[in-house]
N, CA, C and O atoms as a CHARMM CRD file, in Angstrom:
* protein
*
  332
    1    1 MET  N    -14.05700  16.64700   8.76100 PROA 1      0.00000
    2    1 MET  CA   -13.33300  16.11400   7.59800 PROA 1      0.00000
    3    1 MET  C    -13.14400  14.59500   7.42700 PROA 1      0.00000
    4    1 MET  O    -12.98800  13.88700   8.42200 PROA 1      0.00000
    5    2 ARG  N    -13.15400  14.18000   6.42100 PROA 2      0.00000
    6    2 ARG  CA   -12.83300  13.08800   6.10500 PROA 2      0.00000
    7    2 ARG  C    -11.14800  12.89600   5.87200 PROA 2      0.00000
    8    2 ARG  O    -10.38800  13.78800   5.49500 PROA 2      0.00000
    9    3 PRO  N    -10.81600  11.64300   6.16300 PROA 3      0.00000
   10    3 PRO  CA    -9.23100  11.37900   5.79600 PROA 3      0.00000
   11    3 PRO  C     -9.38100  11.26700   4.28500 PROA 3      0.00000
   12    3 PRO  O    -10.39300  10.88600   3.69700 PROA 3      0.00000
   13    4 SER  N     -7.89900  11.76500   3.58200 PROA 4      0.00000
   14    4 SER  CA    -7.76500  11.53300   2.54500 PROA 4      0.00000
   15    4 SER  C     -7.71900   9.97300   2.02900 PROA 4      0.00000
   16    4 SER  O     -7.61100   9.07000   2.85800 PROA 4      0.00000
   17    5 ARG  N     -7.79000   9.74600   0.86400 PROA 5      0.00000
   18    5 ARG  CA    -8.10300   8.53600   0.32400 PROA 5      0.00000
   19    5 ARG  C     -6.84100   8.51000  -0.75900 PROA 5      0.00000
   20    5 ARG  O     -6.80800   7.61000  -1.59800 PROA 5      0.00000
   21    6 ASN  N     -5.69600   9.63000  -0.70900 PROA 6      0.00000
   22    6 ASN  CA    -4.97600   9.38500  -1.69900 PROA 6      0.00000
   23    6 ASN  C     -3.81000   9.06100  -1.07800 PROA 6      0.00000
   24    6 ASN  O     -3.16600   9.83700  -0.37100 PROA 6      0.00000
   25    7 GLN  N     -3.48600   7.78900  -1.35700 PROA 7      0.00000
   26    7 GLN  CA    -2.22500   7.10900  -0.40000 PROA 7      0.00000
   27    7 GLN  C     -0.99900   7.67600  -0.71100 PROA 7      0.00000
   28    7 GLN  O     -0.08500   7.67400   0.11500 PROA 7      0.00000
   29    8 LYS  N     -0.86000   8.25700  -2.03500 PROA 8      0.00000
   30    8 LYS  CA     0.58100   8.47100  -2.43200 PROA 8      0.00000
   31    8 LYS  C      0.94300   9.81400  -1.93200 PROA 8      0.00000
   32    8 LYS  O      2.09900  10.23500  -1.90600 PROA 8      0.00000
   33    9 LEU  N     -0.13400  10.48800  -1.52300 PROA 9      0.00000
   34    9 LEU  CA    -0.02400  11.90100  -0.60800 PROA 9      0.00000
   35    9 LEU  C      0.28300  11.74200   0.80500 PROA 9      0.00000
   36    9 LEU  O      1.06000  12.41700   1.47900 PROA 9      0.00000
   37   10 ILE  N     -0.64600  10.46800   1.26000 PROA 10     0.00000
   38   10 ILE  CA     0.02700  10.25800   2.80000 PROA 10     0.00000
   39   10 ILE  C      1.41700   9.79800   2.71900 PROA 10     0.00000
   40   10 ILE  O      2.15800  10.32300   3.55000 PROA 10     0.00000
   41   11 GLU  N      1.93300   8.98100   1.95700 PROA 11     0.00000
   42   11 GLU  CA     2.79900   8.22100   2.27100 PROA 11     0.00000
   43   11 GLU  C      4.11000   9.52400   1.89700 PROA 11     0.00000
   44   11 GLU  O      5.08300   9.59000   2.64800 PROA 11     0.00000
   45   12 ALA  N      4.00900  10.30300   0.92100 PROA 12     0.00000
   46   12 ALA  CA     4.69800  11.31700   0.77200 PROA 12     0.00000
   47   12 ALA  C      5.04900  12.27700   2.25900 PROA 12     0.00000
   48   12 ALA  O      6.12400  12.65500   2.72500 PROA 12     0.00000
   49   13 LEU  N      4.02300  12.40700   2.60200 PROA 13     0.00000
   50   13 LEU  CA     3.87400  13.64700   3.79000 PROA 13     0.00000
   51   13 LEU  C      4.44500  12.39300   4.93600 PROA 13     0.00000
   52   13 LEU  O      4.90500  13.01900   5.89100 PROA 13     0.00000
   53   14 ALA  N      4.54300  11.32100   5.11800 PROA 14     0.00000
   54   14 ALA  CA     4.94500  10.49900   6.05500 PROA 14     0.00000
   55   14 ALA  C      6.43100  10.23500   5.86200 PROA 14     0.00000
   56   14 ALA  O      7.05200  10.19700   6.92400 PROA 14     0.00000
   57   15 VAL  N      7.15000  10.04300   4.75600 PROA 15     0.00000
   58   15 VAL  CA     8.05100  10.21200   4.19700 PROA 15     0.00000
   59   15 VAL  C      8.91200  11.18800   4.61800 PROA 15     0.00000
   60   15 VAL  O      9.95300  11.00300   5.24800 PROA 15     0.00000
   61   16 GLU  N      8.44100  12.26500   4.24500 PROA 16     0.00000
   62   16 GLU  CA     9.31700  13.66200   4.56700 PROA 16     0.00000
   63   16 GLU  C      8.84400  13.96200   6.03000 PROA 16     0.00000
   64   16 GLU  O      9.60600  14.89100   6.29900 PROA 16     0.00000
   65   17 ILE  N      8.12200  13.78500   7.08200 PROA 17     0.00000
   66   17 ILE  CA     8.22900  14.03700   8.15000 PROA 17     0.00000
   67   17 ILE  C      9.58500  13.14800   9.08100 PROA 17     0.00000
   68   17 ILE  O     10.27100  13.55100  10.02000 PROA 17     0.00000
   69   18 LYS  N      9.58700  11.76200   8.32500 PROA 18     0.00000
   70   18 LYS  CA    10.68000  10.80700   8.97000 PROA 18     0.00000
   71   18 LYS  C     11.85600  11.52900   8.56300 PROA 18     0.00000
   72   18 LYS  O     12.64400  12.07100   9.33900 PROA 18     0.00000
   73   19 ALA  N     11.93900  11.51000   7.27300 PROA 19     0.00000
   74   19 ALA  CA    13.18600  12.25300   6.36100 PROA 19     0.00000
   75   19 ALA  C     13.73300  13.41800   7.18800 PROA 19     0.00000
   76   19 ALA  O     14.85000  13.37300   7.70400 PROA 19     0.00000
   77   20 ARG  N     12.92300  14.44400   7.29200 PROA 20     0.00000
   78   20 ARG  CA    13.40900  15.91100   7.91800 PROA 20     0.00000
   79   20 ARG  C     13.79800  15.54300   9.45800 PROA 20     0.00000
   80   20 ARG  O     14.74400  16.08600  10.02700 PROA 20     0.00000
   81   21 ARG  N     12.96700  14.56200  10.07200 PROA 21     0.00000
   82   21 ARG  CA    13.14500  14.75800  11.49800 PROA 21     0.00000
   83   21 ARG  C     14.85800  13.74200  11.58700 PROA 21     0.00000
   84   21 ARG  O     15.63400  13.94600  12.52000 PROA 21     0.00000
   85   22 GLN  N     15.16000  12.74700  10.50900 PROA 22     0.00000
   86   22 GLN  CA    16.39200  12.13300  10.84300 PROA 22     0.00000
   87   22 GLN  C     17.48000  12.79700  10.33400 PROA 22     0.00000
   88   22 GLN  O     18.58500  12.46600  10.76400 PROA 22     0.00000
   89   23 GLU  N     17.37800  13.90400   9.28000 PROA 23     0.00000
   90   23 GLU  CA    18.13600  15.25400   9.04600 PROA 23     0.00000
   91   23 GLU  C     18.48100  15.79200  10.39500 PROA 23     0.00000
   92   23 GLU  O     19.63000  15.90000  10.82400 PROA 23     0.00000
   93   24 LEU  N     17.54700  16.07200  10.93500 PROA 24     0.00000
   94   24 LEU  CA    17.94700  17.05000  12.38400 PROA 24     0.00000
   95   24 LEU  C     18.35900  16.00000  13.53600 PROA 24     0.00000
   96   24 LEU  O     18.56700  16.32800  14.70400 PROA 24     0.00000
   97   25 ALA  N     18.43500  14.84700  13.09100 PROA 25     0.00000
   98   25 ALA  CA    18.96100  13.84600  14.21900 PROA 25     0.00000
   99   25 ALA  C     18.07200  14.04100  15.46700 PROA 25     0.00000
  100   25 ALA  O     18.60900  14.36700  16.52600 PROA 25     0.00000
  101   26 LEU  N     16.59700  13.83800  15.38300 PROA 26     0.00000
  102   26 LEU  CA    15.73000  13.91200  16.31400 PROA 26     0.00000
  103   26 LEU  C     15.20800  12.64100  16.25000 PROA 26     0.00000
  104   26 LEU  O     15.12600  12.00300  15.20000 PROA 26     0.00000
  105   27 THR  N     14.76800  12.15800  17.57500 PROA 27     0.00000
  106   27 THR  CA    14.03500  10.83800  17.96500 PROA 27     0.00000
  107   27 THR  C     12.47200  11.20800  17.85100 PROA 27     0.00000
  108   27 THR  O     12.14500  12.38700  17.98400 PROA 27     0.00000
  109   28 GLN  N     11.40400  10.11700  17.58300 PROA 28     0.00000
  110   28 GLN  CA    10.50200  10.54100  17.60700 PROA 28     0.00000
  111   28 GLN  C     10.11900  11.49300  18.64800 PROA 28     0.00000
  112   28 GLN  O      9.54100  12.55900  18.43300 PROA 28     0.00000
  113   29 GLU  N     10.52000  10.99000  19.92500 PROA 29     0.00000
  114   29 GLU  CA    10.15000  11.44800  21.14600 PROA 29     0.00000
  115   29 GLU  C     10.75700  12.97100  21.47200 PROA 29     0.00000
  116   29 GLU  O     10.41300  13.64100  22.44600 PROA 29     0.00000
  117   30 ASP  N     11.70000  13.37400  20.49200 PROA 30     0.00000
  118   30 ASP  CA    12.24300  14.81000  20.56100 PROA 30     0.00000
  119   30 ASP  C     11.14500  15.56500  19.76400 PROA 30     0.00000
  120   30 ASP  O     10.56600  16.48200  20.34700 PROA 30     0.00000
  121   31 LEU  N     10.83200  15.28900  18.58100 PROA 31     0.00000
  122   31 LEU  CA    10.07600  15.72800  17.61800 PROA 31     0.00000
  123   31 LEU  C      8.53400  15.62500  18.31900 PROA 31     0.00000
  124   31 LEU  O      7.70500  16.43300  17.90000 PROA 31     0.00000
  125   32 ALA  N      8.23900  14.94700  19.06000 PROA 32     0.00000
  126   32 ALA  CA     6.98900  14.95300  20.00000 PROA 32     0.00000
  127   32 ALA  C      6.88800  16.02700  20.93600 PROA 32     0.00000
  128   32 ALA  O      5.89900  16.75600  21.01100 PROA 32     0.00000
  129   33 GLY  N      7.81500  16.11800  21.58500 PROA 33     0.00000
  130   33 GLY  CA     8.32300  16.95800  22.62300 PROA 33     0.00000
  131   33 GLY  C      8.37500  18.49500  22.03300 PROA 33     0.00000
  132   33 GLY  O      7.69200  19.34500  22.60400 PROA 33     0.00000
  133   34 ARG  N      9.05600  18.80600  21.06900 PROA 34     0.00000
  134   34 ARG  CA     8.86500  20.03000  20.16000 PROA 34     0.00000
  135   34 ARG  C      7.57100  20.34900  19.56600 PROA 34     0.00000
  136   34 ARG  O      7.51400  21.46400  19.04700 PROA 34     0.00000
  137   35 CYS  N      6.51300  19.62500  19.52100 PROA 35     0.00000
  138   35 CYS  CA     5.41800  20.11400  18.84000 PROA 35     0.00000
  139   35 CYS  C      3.98700  19.41500  19.82000 PROA 35     0.00000
  140   35 CYS  O      2.81700  19.24000  19.47800 PROA 35     0.00000
  141   36 ASP  N      4.67500  19.14600  21.09500 PROA 36     0.00000
  142   36 ASP  CA     3.49800  18.99100  22.00800 PROA 36     0.00000
  143   36 ASP  C      2.46600  18.03100  21.64100 PROA 36     0.00000
  144   36 ASP  O      1.25800  18.21100  21.79100 PROA 36     0.00000
  145   37 LEU  N      3.10900  16.84500  21.07800 PROA 37     0.00000
  146   37 LEU  CA     2.15900  15.54700  20.81700 PROA 37     0.00000
  147   37 LEU  C      2.74800  14.52100  21.02600 PROA 37     0.00000
  148   37 LEU  O      3.95500  14.63800  21.24200 PROA 37     0.00000
  149   38 ASP  N      2.20400  13.26400  21.04200 PROA 38     0.00000
  150   38 ASP  CA     2.47400  11.87700  21.91200 PROA 38     0.00000
  151   38 ASP  C      3.29600  11.34500  20.84600 PROA 38     0.00000
  152   38 ASP  O      3.03600  11.56700  19.66400 PROA 38     0.00000
  153   39 ARG  N      4.53300  10.47100  21.33000 PROA 39     0.00000
  154   39 ARG  CA     5.40400   9.89400  20.55800 PROA 39     0.00000
  155   39 ARG  C      4.53300   8.83300  19.58000 PROA 39     0.00000
  156   39 ARG  O      4.64400   8.78400  18.35600 PROA 39     0.00000
  157   40 PRO  N      3.72000   8.07100  20.32600 PROA 40     0.00000
  158   40 PRO  CA     2.74900   7.24800  19.24800 PROA 40     0.00000
  159   40 PRO  C      2.23000   7.69200  18.14700 PROA 40     0.00000
  160   40 PRO  O      2.22700   7.05600  17.09200 PROA 40     0.00000
  161   41 PHE  N      1.70000   8.93400  18.32400 PROA 41     0.00000
  162   41 PHE  CA     1.24700   9.79900  17.37300 PROA 41     0.00000
  163   41 PHE  C      2.14000   9.99000  16.28700 PROA 41     0.00000
  164   41 PHE  O      1.73100   9.73300  15.15500 PROA 41     0.00000
  165   42 ILE  N      3.08400  10.32700  16.42600 PROA 42     0.00000
  166   42 ILE  CA     4.36000  10.81200  15.62200 PROA 42     0.00000
  167   42 ILE  C      4.44700   9.71300  14.89700 PROA 42     0.00000
  168   42 ILE  O      4.12100   9.84800  13.71800 PROA 42     0.00000
  169   43 SER  N      4.89600   8.33300  15.35000 PROA 43     0.00000
  170   43 SER  CA     5.06400   7.24200  14.81900 PROA 43     0.00000
  171   43 SER  C      3.95700   6.64700  13.95500 PROA 43     0.00000
  172   43 SER  O      4.27500   5.94400  12.99600 PROA 43     0.00000
  173   44 LEU  N      2.58000   6.90400  14.25600 PROA 44     0.00000
  174   44 LEU  CA     1.52000   6.59600  13.50300 PROA 44     0.00000
  175   44 LEU  C      1.49800   7.36300  12.21000 PROA 44     0.00000
  176   44 LEU  O      1.18800   6.80000  11.16000 PROA 44     0.00000
  177   45 ILE  N      1.82100   8.64100  12.26400 PROA 45     0.00000
  178   45 ILE  CA     2.01800   9.81500  11.30600 PROA 45     0.00000
  179   45 ILE  C      2.92000   9.02900  10.06700 PROA 45     0.00000
  180   45 ILE  O      2.57200   8.74000   8.92200 PROA 45     0.00000
  181   46 GLU  N      4.11900   8.82600  10.72300 PROA 46     0.00000
  182   46 GLU  CA     5.39000   8.32700  10.29400 PROA 46     0.00000
  183   46 GLU  C      4.95300   7.08600   8.93900 PROA 46     0.00000
  184   46 GLU  O      5.49700   7.00200   7.83800 PROA 46     0.00000
  185   47 VAL  N      3.98900   6.36300   9.40000 PROA 47     0.00000
  186   47 VAL  CA     3.78000   5.15100   8.79000 PROA 47     0.00000
  187   47 VAL  C      2.62000   5.35600   8.02900 PROA 47     0.00000
  188   47 VAL  O      2.19400   4.44400   7.32100 PROA 47     0.00000
  189   48 GLY  N      2.05100   6.45900   8.08900 PROA 48     0.00000
  190   48 GLY  CA     0.98800   6.84400   7.03900 PROA 48     0.00000
  191   48 GLY  C     -0.60000   6.24400   7.82000 PROA 48     0.00000
  192   48 GLY  O     -1.70400   6.15800   7.28200 PROA 48     0.00000
  193   49 LYS  N     -0.26400   5.94900   9.03200 PROA 49     0.00000
  194   49 LYS  CA    -1.58300   5.46000   9.77400 PROA 49     0.00000
  195   49 LYS  C     -2.47800   6.36500  10.07700 PROA 49     0.00000
  196   49 LYS  O     -3.68100   6.10400  10.07600 PROA 49     0.00000
  197   50 LYS  N     -1.96100   7.61100  10.39000 PROA 50     0.00000
  198   50 LYS  CA    -2.77900   8.86500  10.83600 PROA 50     0.00000
  199   50 LYS  C     -2.76400  10.24800   9.85000 PROA 50     0.00000
  200   50 LYS  O     -1.78100  10.63200   9.21600 PROA 50     0.00000
  201   51 GLN  N     -3.79600  10.75400   9.87100 PROA 51     0.00000
  202   51 GLN  CA    -3.52200  12.05300   8.96600 PROA 51     0.00000
  203   51 GLN  C     -3.60800  13.19500   9.87900 PROA 51     0.00000
  204   51 GLN  O     -4.67900  13.35600  10.46300 PROA 51     0.00000
  205   52 PRO  N     -2.60900  14.04700  10.10100 PROA 52     0.00000
  206   52 PRO  CA    -2.80500  14.93800  10.97000 PROA 52     0.00000
  207   52 PRO  C     -3.72300  16.27200  10.06300 PROA 52     0.00000
  208   52 PRO  O     -3.91400  16.47300   8.86400 PROA 52     0.00000
  209   53 THR  N     -4.12800  16.98600  11.29900 PROA 53     0.00000
  210   53 THR  CA    -5.15000  17.91900  10.64000 PROA 53     0.00000
  211   53 THR  C     -4.02000  19.39000  10.39100 PROA 53     0.00000
  212   53 THR  O     -2.89900  19.33600  10.89700 PROA 53     0.00000
  213   54 ILE  N     -4.40100  20.50600   9.67400 PROA 54     0.00000
  214   54 ILE  CA    -3.74600  21.21400   9.42800 PROA 54     0.00000
  215   54 ILE  C     -2.89400  22.25700  10.57900 PROA 54     0.00000
  216   54 ILE  O     -1.86700  22.90000  10.36100 PROA 54     0.00000
  217   55 SER  N     -3.63100  22.18400  11.75200 PROA 55     0.00000
  218   55 SER  CA    -2.99300  22.78400  12.70000 PROA 55     0.00000
  219   55 SER  C     -1.67400  21.89200  13.26300 PROA 55     0.00000
  220   55 SER  O     -0.62100  22.39200  13.65900 PROA 55     0.00000
  221   56 VAL  N     -1.97000  20.52200  13.20800 PROA 56     0.00000
  222   56 VAL  CA    -0.58600  20.01500  13.64300 PROA 56     0.00000
  223   56 VAL  C      0.35600  19.79100  12.69600 PROA 56     0.00000
  224   56 VAL  O      1.52800  19.53200  12.96900 PROA 56     0.00000
  225   57 LEU  N     -0.19300  19.89400  11.32400 PROA 57     0.00000
  226   57 LEU  CA     0.85600  20.35500  10.27700 PROA 57     0.00000
  227   57 LEU  C      1.79100  21.30700  10.81800 PROA 57     0.00000
  228   57 LEU  O      2.96400  21.23800  11.18700 PROA 57     0.00000
  229   58 TYR  N      0.89600  22.24400  10.75300 PROA 58     0.00000
  230   58 TYR  CA     1.85800  23.29600  10.95300 PROA 58     0.00000
  231   58 TYR  C      2.75500  23.48100  12.29700 PROA 58     0.00000
  232   58 TYR  O      3.63900  24.33800  12.31700 PROA 58     0.00000
  233   59 ARG  N      2.51000  22.69000  13.36400 PROA 59     0.00000
  234   59 ARG  CA     3.32100  22.50300  14.41000 PROA 59     0.00000
  235   59 ARG  C      4.33500  21.59300  14.19500 PROA 59     0.00000
  236   59 ARG  O      5.38400  21.82600  14.79500 PROA 59     0.00000
  237   60 LEU  N      4.28400  20.51900  13.41900 PROA 60     0.00000
  238   60 LEU  CA     5.05500  19.81200  12.83400 PROA 60     0.00000
  239   60 LEU  C      6.30400  20.60200  11.96200 PROA 60     0.00000
  240   60 LEU  O      7.48500  20.56100  12.30600 PROA 60     0.00000
  241   61 ALA  N      5.89700  21.17400  11.01800 PROA 61     0.00000
  242   61 ALA  CA     6.90800  21.92500  10.08700 PROA 61     0.00000
  243   61 ALA  C      7.55800  22.96100  11.06800 PROA 61     0.00000
  244   61 ALA  O      8.65300  23.33600  10.64800 PROA 61     0.00000
  245   62 SER  N      7.22400  23.46800  12.13600 PROA 62     0.00000
  246   62 SER  CA     7.81100  24.60800  12.60200 PROA 62     0.00000
  247   62 SER  C      8.67600  23.50800  13.78100 PROA 62     0.00000
  248   62 SER  O      9.77900  23.95000  14.10200 PROA 62     0.00000
  249   63 ALA  N      8.38900  22.51300  14.26300 PROA 63     0.00000
  250   63 ALA  CA     9.34700  21.79000  15.19700 PROA 63     0.00000
  251   63 ALA  C     10.20900  21.09000  14.02900 PROA 63     0.00000
  252   63 ALA  O     11.31400  20.74000  14.44400 PROA 63     0.00000
  253   64 LEU  N     10.01300  20.84600  12.88800 PROA 64     0.00000
  254   64 LEU  CA    11.20800  20.56300  11.74900 PROA 64     0.00000
  255   64 LEU  C     11.93800  21.40700  11.47700 PROA 64     0.00000
  256   64 LEU  O     12.81600  21.03700  10.69800 PROA 64     0.00000
  257   65 GLU  N     12.00400  22.86000  11.90000 PROA 65     0.00000
  258   65 GLU  CA    12.53200  23.85500  11.38200 PROA 65     0.00000
  259   65 GLU  C     12.41200  24.11600   9.83200 PROA 65     0.00000
  260   65 GLU  O     13.29800  24.19700   8.98100 PROA 65     0.00000
  261   66 LEU  N     11.14500  24.21400   9.73500 PROA 66     0.00000
  262   66 LEU  CA    10.57900  24.72200   8.21200 PROA 66     0.00000
  263   66 LEU  C      9.83800  25.69000   8.21600 PROA 66     0.00000
  264   66 LEU  O      9.41900  25.84900   9.36300 PROA 66     0.00000
  265   67 SER  N      9.34700  26.62400   7.35700 PROA 67     0.00000
  266   67 SER  CA     8.21900  27.37900   7.10300 PROA 67     0.00000
  267   67 SER  C      7.29200  26.31400   6.81500 PROA 67     0.00000
  268   67 SER  O      7.60200  25.23700   6.30600 PROA 67     0.00000
  269   68 PHE  N      6.10200  26.68400   7.18000 PROA 68     0.00000
  270   68 PHE  CA     4.70300  25.93200   6.78000 PROA 68     0.00000
  271   68 PHE  C      4.83300  25.62900   4.96400 PROA 68     0.00000
  272   68 PHE  O      4.77300  24.51600   4.44200 PROA 68     0.00000
  273   69 ALA  N      4.97900  26.65900   4.40100 PROA 69     0.00000
  274   69 ALA  CA     5.45200  26.67700   3.24200 PROA 69     0.00000
  275   69 ALA  C      6.27900  25.99600   2.53100 PROA 69     0.00000
  276   69 ALA  O      5.94500  25.29500   1.57600 PROA 69     0.00000
  277   70 ASP  N      7.42200  26.15100   2.94400 PROA 70     0.00000
  278   70 ASP  CA     8.50200  24.83500   2.58300 PROA 70     0.00000
  279   70 ASP  C      8.19300  23.44600   3.01700 PROA 70     0.00000
  280   70 ASP  O      8.73300  22.50900   2.43000 PROA 70     0.00000
  281   71 PHE  N      7.31500  23.22800   4.06000 PROA 71     0.00000
  282   71 PHE  CA     7.30100  21.78300   4.35500 PROA 71     0.00000
  283   71 PHE  C      6.35100  21.40700   3.34700 PROA 71     0.00000
  284   71 PHE  O      6.51400  20.39300   2.66800 PROA 71     0.00000
  285   72 VAL  N      5.34200  22.19200   3.21200 PROA 72     0.00000
  286   72 VAL  CA     4.31000  21.44700   2.34200 PROA 72     0.00000
  287   72 VAL  C      4.81900  21.42300   0.65700 PROA 72     0.00000
  288   72 VAL  O      4.39100  20.58900  -0.14100 PROA 72     0.00000
  289   73 GLY  N      5.83400  22.53300   0.29300 PROA 73     0.00000
  290   73 GLY  CA     6.62400  22.17700  -0.94900 PROA 73     0.00000
  291   73 GLY  C      7.55300  21.17100  -1.01300 PROA 73     0.00000
  292   73 GLY  O      7.85600  20.69500  -2.10700 PROA 73     0.00000
  293   74 ARG  N      8.13900  20.71000   0.19500 PROA 74     0.00000
  294   74 ARG  CA     8.72400  19.44500   0.22200 PROA 74     0.00000
  295   74 ARG  C      7.82400  18.21500   0.24800 PROA 74     0.00000
  296   74 ARG  O      8.21200  17.19100  -0.31500 PROA 74     0.00000
  297   75 VAL  N      6.68900  18.25200   0.84500 PROA 75     0.00000
  298   75 VAL  CA     5.89200  17.05100   0.66900 PROA 75     0.00000
  299   75 VAL  C      5.25600  17.08600  -0.74900 PROA 75     0.00000
  300   75 VAL  O      4.93500  16.00300  -1.23900 PROA 75     0.00000
  301   76 GLU  N      5.06300  18.12600  -1.39200 PROA 76     0.00000
  302   76 GLU  CA     4.62700  18.06700  -2.63100 PROA 76     0.00000
  303   76 GLU  C      5.89300  17.34400  -3.53700 PROA 76     0.00000
  304   76 GLU  O      5.71900  16.26300  -4.10000 PROA 76     0.00000
  305   77 SER  N      6.76700  17.84800  -3.57800 PROA 77     0.00000
  306   77 SER  CA     7.89300  17.40600  -4.55200 PROA 77     0.00000
  307   77 SER  C      8.00000  15.76000  -4.01300 PROA 77     0.00000
  308   77 SER  O      8.18400  14.91700  -4.89000 PROA 77     0.00000
  309   78 ARG  N      7.91500  15.42200  -2.95400 PROA 78     0.00000
  310   78 ARG  CA     7.80900  13.58100  -3.08700 PROA 78     0.00000
  311   78 ARG  C      6.72000  13.30100  -3.66400 PROA 78     0.00000
  312   78 ARG  O      6.71900  12.23200  -4.27300 PROA 78     0.00000
  313   79 TYR  N      5.50800  14.08600  -3.68200 PROA 79     0.00000
  314   79 TYR  CA     4.14900  13.27300  -4.22800 PROA 79     0.00000
  315   79 TYR  C      4.42200  13.24100  -5.44400 PROA 79     0.00000
  316   79 TYR  O      4.20300  12.22500  -6.10300 PROA 79     0.00000
  317   80 LEU  N      5.00700  14.46000  -6.03000 PROA 80     0.00000
  318   80 LEU  CA     5.04800  14.35100  -7.45500 PROA 80     0.00000
  319   80 LEU  C      6.06000  13.53400  -8.08600 PROA 80     0.00000
  320   80 LEU  O      5.94900  13.15900  -9.25400 PROA 80     0.00000
  321   81 GLN  N      7.12500  13.22400  -7.28400 PROA 81     0.00000
  322   81 GLN  CA     8.23700  12.37400  -7.76100 PROA 81     0.00000
  323   81 GLN  C      7.63600  10.90100  -7.80800 PROA 81     0.00000
  324   81 GLN  O      7.95600  10.10000  -8.68600 PROA 81     0.00000
  325   82 ALA  N      6.73700  10.61600  -6.78600 PROA 82     0.00000
  326   82 ALA  CA     6.33200   9.37900  -6.75000 PROA 82     0.00000
  327   82 ALA  C      5.31500   8.84000  -8.01100 PROA 82     0.00000
  328   82 ALA  O      4.96400   7.67400  -8.19700 PROA 82     0.00000
  329   83 GLY  N      4.94900  10.02700  -8.81400 PROA 83     0.00000
  330   83 GLY  CA     4.62300   9.69200 -10.15100 PROA 83     0.00000
  331   83 GLY  C      3.22100   9.57000 -10.07000 PROA 83     0.00000
  332   83 GLY  O      2.56700   9.27800 -11.07200 PROA 83     0.00000
């Protein structure tokens, strides 16, 4: 699969992951441990340098204590607000 070229969507995803992680008072290391990923990978996602697969997004949603649908909805809201 090719990476998305929709920079606004990538940024909305990155911002939502970081914002939710901070809402839960988690470090990147904490989040990485919750979803069995490396901390540098979390960092790269949060700055929009990496685009996670759907299965990784599902693990991130769970680690962020959200259903997948709620997580996607929050990303979509940020995306739409970016105009």
